[in-house]
Structure formats: C-alpha cells, structure tokens
NUBA-14769 format. One line per 3 residues: number of its first residue (from 1); their letters; for each residue x, y, z of C-alpha. Coordinates in steps of 0.001 Angstrom, whole numbers, always signed. Last residue first. Layout:
! NUBA-14769
NUM = a = X Y Z | ...
This chain:
! NUBA-14769
378 = cpg = +38577 -998 -12490 | +37697 -3631 -15030 | +37572 -7158 -13700
375 = aee = +39379 -9585 -11405 | +37269 -12330 -9791 | +35804 -11673 -6335
372 = dpp = +36647 -12722 -2778 | +38146 -9337 -1994 | +37851 -6777 -4853
369 = rcl = +40165 -7491 -7878 | +41018 -4607 -10215 | +42448 -4944 -13714
366 = fgv = +45251 -3247 -15722 | +45982 -4899 -19084 | +49443 -4813 -20687
363 = tpl = +50295 -5821 -24223 | +53531 -7712 -24628 | +56151 -6231 -27009
360 = gpt = +59220 -8518 -27228 | +57571 -10927 -29671 | +54107 -9714 -30686
357 = gid = +51484 -11525 -28524 | +52774 -11892 -24962 | +49564 -10996 -23095
354 = frl = +50726 -9304 -19913 | +47987 -8938 -17283 | +48676 -6708 -14344
351 = vrg = +46200 -7510 -11552 | +45467 -5216 -8591 | +43693 -5856 -5304
348 = irq = +40927 -3795 -3746 | +41703 -3990 -53 | +40013 -5702 +2825
345 = art = +42617 -8474 +3014 | +45512 -8013 +563 | +46006 -8870 -3132
342 = vqv = +48558 -8380 -5881 | +48183 -10600 -8982 | +50989 -10402 -11568
339 = eir = +49644 -12178 -14623 | +51498 -13799 -17473 | +49748 -14917 -20677
336 = ata = +51236 -17085 -23314 | +49905 -17499 -26784 | +52673 -15436 -28438
333 = pfs = +55336 -17921 -27273 | +57354 -17518 -24128 | +61094 -17647 -23557
330 = rkg = +62331 -18877 -20212 | +65261 -17157 -18584 | +63785 -17003 -15150
327 = laq = +60036 -16578 -14779 | +59596 -16727 -11010 | +63077 -15170 -10700
324 = hln = +61856 -12060 -12302 | +59618 -11280 -9249 | +62235 -9168 -7412
321 = lka = +60475 -7480 -4497 | +60748 -3869 -3523 | +60573 -1786 -355
318 = vda = +60877 -4826 +2016 | +60812 -3984 +5708 | +57083 -4467 +6351
315 = sih = +56881 -7924 +4784 | +55446 -8585 +1394 | +54385 -12192 +751
312 = att = +55295 -14116 -2390 | +53425 -16671 -4443 | +54707 -18557 -7491
309 = akp = +52476 -20299 -10085 | +54248 -23256 -11786 | +56462 -22261 -14694
306 = crp = +55050 -21711 -18166 | +56936 -23422 -21030 | +53907 -25589 -21802
303 = sgt = +52139 -22373 -22899 | +48817 -20612 -22381 | +49131 -19756 -18677
300 = cvv = +51563 -18043 -16336 | +50702 -16942 -12782 | +52839 -14710 -10547
297 = kiq = +51281 -14177 -7143 | +51818 -11225 -4841 | +50402 -11161 -1317
294 = asa = +50183 -7927 +643 | +50766 -8274 +4425 | +52943 -5184 +4490
291 = pfr = +52056 -2398 +1968 | +53210 -2458 -1728 | +56257 -73 -2314
288 = kav = +57705 -1717 -5425 | +57107 -5029 -7326 | +59806 -5829 -9842
285 = ltv = +59826 -7841 -13135 | +62999 -7443 -15197 | +64233 -9186 -18389
282 = nrt = +61266 -11310 -19367 | +61711 -13290 -22527 | +59597 -13118 -25661
279 = qrg = +59256 -15567 -28604 | +59698 -15464 -32318 | +63534 -15143 -32027
276 = vkk = +64144 -13920 -28553 | +62516 -10480 -28250 | +63077 -8629 -24972
273 = wta = +60937 -7696 -22047 | +60880 -5086 -19246 | +58521 -4973 -16182
270 = qvs = +57609 -2553 -13430 | +54951 -3258 -10820 | +53686 -459 -8565
267 = gtl = +52364 +211 -5113 | +49101 +1150 -3386 | +46212 -1294 -2818
264 = ppy = +42795 +157 -3366 | +40459 +1099 -439 | +37459 -1154 +90
261 = pei = +34256 +862 -223 | +32657 +2958 +2511 | +28985 +3512 +2004
258 = rgd = +28168 +7111 +2944 | +24972 +8677 +4291 | +26260 +8935 +7873
255 = cne = +23939 +6112 +9024 | +26664 +4284 +10932 | +26178 +932 +9145
252 = dvt = +25858 +2365 +5568 | +25669 -1041 +3873 | +27088 -2087 +486
249 = ngi = +30159 -3850 +1846 | +33848 -2756 +1497 | +34452 -1282 +4923
246 = vet = +32189 -2178 +7799 | +31232 +1027 +9619 | +31112 +489 +13358
243 = agp = +27768 +1743 +14714 | +27524 +5294 +16067 | +24321 +6139 +14243
240 = hva = +22412 +2905 +13532 | +22819 -292 +11602 | +23858 -3429 +13571
237 = avt = +20233 -3823 +14867 | +18872 -4319 +11373 | +15168 -3602 +10660
234 = ddc = +15262 +55 +11691 | +17580 +989 +8791 | +18491 +4715 +8818
231 = dqp = +18087 +4960 +12587 | +17704 +8732 +13186 | +14163 +8413 +11643
228 = rpt = +13502 +6242 +13544 | +14540 +5311 +17056 | +18035 +4386 +18212
225 = gda = +18412 +1929 +21100 | +19144 -1135 +18910 | +15729 -2671 +19463
222 = drd = +15246 -3586 +15792 | +11724 -2144 +15702 | +12683 +1145 +17342
219 = ldv = +9968 +3585 +16381 | +7274 +978 +16998 | +4114 +2571 +15539
216 = adv = +575 +1714 +16645 | -2008 +1672 +13858 | -4284 +4633 +13692
213 = gsc = -7842 +5497 +14573 | -7673 +4538 +18224 | -9685 +1432 +17576
210 = ded = -7387 -678 +19869 | -6510 -3234 +17155 | -5811 -682 +14371
207 = vgn = -4241 -3114 +11882 | -1452 -2278 +9479 | +1069 -4577 +11308
204 = dpv = +3393 -1720 +12364 | +2825 -1943 +16109 | +410 -4574 +17597
201 = dva = -2372 -2617 +19333 | -3258 -4359 +22544 | -7032 -4213 +22959
198 = gph = -8585 -1469 +25108 | -11028 -346 +22475 | -11909 -3321 +20157
195 = irp = -10179 -5592 +17673 | -9261 -9103 +18841 | -12977 -10148 +18761
192 = ntd = -13041 -9540 +14915 | -16361 -8947 +13143 | -17343 -5816 +15128
189 = dcd = -14435 -3906 +13636 | -14360 -288 +14957 | -15898 -1357 +18276
186 = aph = -17078 +2031 +19624 | -19601 +1979 +16770 | -20404 -884 +17333
183 = rvg = -20598 -2851 +20589 | -17824 -3779 +22950 | -17865 -7005 +25047
180 = dld = -15734 -9041 +22602 | -18834 -10997 +21353 | -17942 -10568 +17653
177 = adg = -21405 -9326 +16704 | -21575 -6825 +19560 | -24343 -4678 +18071
174 = qve = -27246 -6723 +19161 | -28879 -6715 +22602 | -31256 -9640 +22891
171 = ecs = -33452 -9866 +25992 | -34241 -6124 +26201 | -36116 -5467 +29521
168 = drt = -34555 -1971 +29921 | -31829 -500 +27805 | -29946 +2835 +28369
165 = dad = -28251 +3992 +25146 | -24553 +5151 +25214 | -23288 +1966 +23725
162 = dsi = -25615 +2490 +20759 | -28526 +142 +19966 | -29810 -2797 +18137
159 = atd = -32439 -3978 +20613 | -34111 -7317 +20341 | -37203 -8299 +22365
156 = rga = -38583 -11472 +23883 | -41799 -10403 +25461 | -42622 -7678 +28000
153 = gct = -41176 -4227 +27503 | -38329 -3095 +25272 | -37598 +176 +27008
150 = vpe = -34853 +2094 +25123 | -33704 +5406 +26586 | -31392 +7316 +24217
147 = grg = -27608 +8166 +24113 | -26979 +9471 +20598 | -24715 +7818 +17956
144 = drs = -27636 +6870 +15714 | -28353 +3215 +16669 | -31881 +3077 +18110
141 = iin = -33237 -37 +16314 | -35964 -1755 +18238 | -37366 -5164 +17361
138 = ddg = -40328 -6200 +19495 | -41615 -9583 +20719 | -44809 -8453 +22426
135 = agg = -45791 -6086 +25210 | -44670 -2480 +25087 | -41864 -1382 +22744
132 = dfi = -41206 +1905 +24527 | -38570 +3968 +22689 | -37586 +7605 +23274
129 = dsg = -35794 +9498 +20478 | -33047 +12059 +20576 | -33160 +13031 +16947
126 = ggg = -31774 +11347 +13785 | -34490 +8752 +13338 | -35363 +5634 +15253
123 = flg = -36642 +2356 +13715 | -39348 +635 +15781 | -40487 -2823 +14621
120 = drg = -43439 -4027 +16652 | -44755 -7486 +17636 | -47934 -6574 +19320
117 = dag = -49141 -4617 +22394 | -48050 -1047 +23007 | -45433 +342 +20582
114 = nfi = -45238 +3840 +22034 | -42446 +5519 +20081 | -41551 +9088 +21127
111 = vpl = -39733 +10967 +18376 | -37305 +13730 +18972 | -36936 +16125 +16017
108 = kls = -33799 +15535 +13895 | -35551 +13985 +10835 | -32694 +13290 +8439
105 = pdi = -32225 +9818 +9867 | -35671 +8888 +8312 | -38123 +7441 +10867
102 = sav = -39444 +3965 +10490 | -42579 +2780 +12276 | -43737 -809 +12028
99 = ddg = -46747 -2247 +13824 | -47876 -5739 +14805 | -51114 -4386 +16226
96 = dgl = -52162 -3078 +19644 | -51665 +678 +19451 | -49098 +2714 +17524
93 = dlv = -49042 +5812 +19612 | -46430 +7779 +17666 | -45515 +11057 +19386
90 = vst = -43467 +13652 +17453 | -41537 +16578 +18839 | -40694 +20310 +18510
87 = vgs = -43440 +21655 +16162 | -43628 +25377 +15888 | -43757 +25386 +12053
84 = kvc = -43869 +21778 +10838 | -47400 +21706 +9473 | -48424 +18011 +8954
81 = dit = -48242 +16337 +5579 | -50075 +13015 +5089 | -49321 +10333 +2454
78 = npd = -51155 +7082 +1643 | -54599 +8667 +817 | -52961 +10849 -1847
75 = nll = -55375 +13755 -2178 | -52581 +16112 -3171 | -50704 +15273 +17
72 = fac = -53330 +14395 +2601 | -53723 +17025 +5336 | -52426 +17852 +8831
69 = kpg = -53036 +21028 +10909 | -55933 +19386 +12849 | -56524 +15680 +11973
66 = pgf = -55480 +13737 +8848 | -56353 +10088 +8130 | -54940 +6586 +8288
63 = sag = -55214 +3311 +6346 | -54179 +45 +7811 | -51063 -1916 +6916
60 = gfr = -48641 -1099 +4192 | -46259 +1651 +3004 | -48197 +4477 +4757
57 = tfr = -46358 +7739 +4361 | -45877 +10507 +6922 | -44453 +13877 +5982
54 = ltt = -43422 +16572 +8478 | -43869 +19825 +6766 | -42265 +23090 +5510
51 = pte = -38831 +22196 +4094 | -39713 +18453 +3973 | -39017 +15994 +6789
48 = faa = -39325 +12171 +6985 | -41671 +9593 +8331 | -42452 +5978 +7481
45 = iqd = -45586 +4148 +8686 | -46754 +591 +8826 | -49687 +400 +11250
42 = idg = -51687 -2773 +11999 | -55105 -1694 +13235 | -56853 -3419 +16168
39 = paa = -57835 -156 +17878 | -57160 +2880 +15694 | -53763 +4410 +16002
36 = tyi = -53125 +7817 +17383 | -50427 +9861 +15746 | -49339 +13034 +17415
33 = vtp = -47357 +15969 +16026 | -46341 +18056 +19061 | -45761 +21783 +19715
30 = gav = -49434 +22463 +20497 | -51462 +19464 +19264 | -50751 +18772 +15597
27 = qfv = -52755 +15861 +14136 | -52271 +12446 +12597 | -55137 +9983 +12881
24 = gta = -55445 +6223 +12788 | -58569 +4898 +11166 | -62215 +4068 +12101
21 = haa = -62788 +7192 +14216 | -64394 +7436 +17613 | -66746 +10456 +18039
18 = gpv = -68941 +8850 +20714 | -66687 +9828 +23475 | -64865 +13128 +22831
15 = pas = -61929 +13076 +20462 | -58423 +13222 +21973 | -56695 +16648 +22243
12 = lvl = -56503 +16706 +26016 | -55283 +13074 +26126 | -52574 +13804 +23478
9 = ali = -51420 +16860 +25365 | -51080 +14755 +28522 | -49095 +12171 +26612
6 = lar = -46733 +14982 +25461 | -46333 +16331 +28960 | -45542 +12852 +30315
3 = klm = -42930 +12197 +27565 | -41258 +15564 +28169 | -41250 +15103 +31936
C-alpha cells in the first residue's frame, strides 16, 4: 500500500503534457521526496541526510534539476537539497538507463528503488527499503539487518541481502560465500563452511563454530566425573577431589591444596672412634630404632683398607643393629670416607658421612636421600 500510494502521488504531481523536462527532477510531493528520471538518461546518484534536508549528489551520469521544495546547494549543479520536514519516504524512479543509486546508511527513511530497464546498481540505506530492479542484469545490495522485499526482475541479477529479506527473481544470491547454507550476518564466519548456526561447537578450541558468540566449554575435559573448578587439574583423570594422594611426588592428586612429600626415616646411628697412630679405628657403630623394612648399607671409600660394602635389613623385632662388624678392627687413613646409608621405600633416607681426616676425630655430615635420588643436603 505504501508503494502504491507513493506512485499515485508521483502521478498526480507529474508535469502536464507538453511540459516535459530534459533532465531528471527531484521534488517533494506530500510526505515523499520523488526523483523522476528523464527518458534515456543514465543516473548516478548518492543520497544522505543533513539536519534540515535530504541531500542528493550526482557523481556521474546525466544532470538533474530541482522541483518543488528542492533547490541546488549554493548553485552547485551536482547537488540538490530537498526540505526534510514532514518527509517520511523517498521514491527513486530511475528510468531506462544503466543507473546507480547509493543511499548512505545514516539515512533511515524508507527508500523505494524503481530501477526499470537497464543494468542498475541499487545500494540500500539504513531504512526499510523496497527494491525493484526491473528488466536488465541488476546488482542489488540490501544488507542492513532489516527484512526487506527485493524484486530483481527480468535478467540475470545478483542480490547481496540479509537472511530476513524476501527475494524474487534473483538468480545469484550472494552472502553465503562458504556455501554452508547460511548467509552473513547469521553466519559469523562466511569463509569457513564448518562455522555457522547449528554447527557442532567443539569445546575449548577457541573457535565459535555455532556462532553463539562464545566457544563451548567442556567442564570435565579429562572425563573423571568432577567438573571444573572443583577439579584442580582437568587435564589428568587421576587428579580430582577424592583421588588417592600419591606420597612423595609433586602432584596434588586429591585437590586439597597440599602436596604430600615422602616422610623422613626415623631412627639414629651412634658411633665412637679412637686414634691408632696416624689412623682411625671404629670402636662402636650402632643403628637404633629404624622401622621395619629399612635397609642399612655401610660403604667405605678412599683407602685400600676399606672392606666391601655391607648391607643389612631391619626386621620388626630388632631395636638396634650392630654395624661395627662391617668395619672390624681396621684402621683407616685420613683419606678414607665411611658412609652409613639408611633407606626405605617411599621414605626420605638418611646418610651419615664420616670423613676420617684428623686421627680419632672424624667429621660427620648429615645428608638426606629421597627415593631414587642421590644424597644431598636435607
């Protein structure tokens, strides 16, 4: 009805026979700005809005002129201002040339494009426009986020349009560049056919495949039954609240905020020595109150008088173990070193290192030895 009423207003305002003009004319007729092209002219027109007028600029093609309530801008024959007050729509009757009409997106009034014959280029603005390309191979761009009627007409036509637009007789509908069945802007990446509304959104890959605005999130990536953030490491299924804490590693398996180290071995080693000339002899060497399954090894280095290494195992009913017999009555030079190495599975072992040095007065070093590691400072 709007289009029909506007065309009727155009007919009523048309010049009487015998008063034909040589150029296209802009005029205000009631609430409508109407442009009527001259027969055979090629029109190339751009339109935008000023605070008080609707401004039309010729950027090529045939010249035009002003009608009622329209005037050239400062005698510029390429620019016409039409009074905006009371105007609610624009009709562009472009006639039978290869015409171009481009409306600035800031112009929110509805524009009716009548392309008629010729290869026309119709570029919609920011209002709810109506497009009729007429005969000829036309290009119509109606992409503005509004649902608008687009009639391409006879010929091989191309429409670059919104999903909500209705299209008639448009042979080429652009806007689905990746051919996934969804056009921009509903398709948030029209270069990738795997990305469109309805696609499966792969969690946590940084890509919004279903165009929902965010990437899907898998809160239980390791499938251990505990979602983030309760699961303190959602990449390892063995780590979650309630998991068995493995003692001695660097992992908090049960997510209680603590990493449980290996406990130290308890017990003591007592030794006495005496001077024998320039050498040193062991008098007593006793291990006391070490737990069952502990292993004690006596190792001597640095002298040909050293015995072979001796290993003893603690049983549950032994409160102390005499290690002196591993050294016997041998006397050791200053270069000798004697170590008592106490270890047990999943415990931090202990090493007492006796450097003989001064006869009768060995120096003692206390070291710790985590499982499967070398001894070092505690």
